[in-house]
N, C-alpha and C positions, 0 to 999 in steps of 0.2 A: 800747396801754398799759393800757387799762382791765382787761385780762385778767391783768396782772401782780399777783401776790399782794401784798397790803398797800396797793394803790391803791384808794381808795374812790370817787373821782370825778375827772373832768377837765373843765375849763372852757376854752373857746377864745374869745379876744377878738380880733376883727379891728380892729387899730389904725387910726385915722383919719389920724394924722400920718405924714408921711414923714420919713426920716432925712436926714442931710447928703448922702448919696449919691443921694437921691431915691427910695429903696426904700420900698415899702409893707411892712407886716409884720403879724404876729399874735403874740399872747401866749398861751401855754398854762399853766394853773395846775393843779397836781395836788394832790389831797388824799390824804395818806398816813394810815393808821390810827395810826401811831406813829413816833417818831424811829428806832426800831429797824427798822421796815419801810423807811424811807428809806435807812438805812445798808445794809440787805440788798440793796435795788435797786441802789445805787451800786456794790456789789461783785459784782453778778450777771452771768451770761452775757447776759441780756436787754439790759442796758445796752451791753455790747460789741457785740451784734448791731445795736442801734439806730445806733451810730456807724458800723459797717460799711455799713449800708444807706444812710447819708447820704453816704458817701465819694464816689459819683459826682457829687454836687451841690456838691463842695467849692469850685468856682469861682463859684457863684452863691448859696451860703448865707451868711448872716451871723447868727451866734448870739451871744447874751450869756447866760451861765448864772449862776444864783444860786439859793439856797434859804435858807429861814429859818423861824422860828416865827411862826405866826399870833398876833397880839397883840390883834386886834379882829375881831369877826364881827358885823355889824349886819344885821338884817332889818327890813323895813318891814311 
C-alpha cells in the first residue's frame, strides 16, 4: 500500500483486545496526502486488486472499514 500514489504513511497497531468471537486483530491507519488522493485510491484498480487478493481469506477475515478526517494530531 505504501507504493500507492497519494499514501504518505501506514501505521499498524496490533490490538490487544479480542472481539466477541475471540479473534485477535490489528488496525492499519493510512495517511493520505489529500481527500482527493483518498478518492482516487477508492476508485482505483489497486483497491479492486486488494479485494481480489483477500478473497481466498473470506472465511477467516473480519473487516470493519471506515475513513474520516484527522481532527487532532498530538506529539509528545
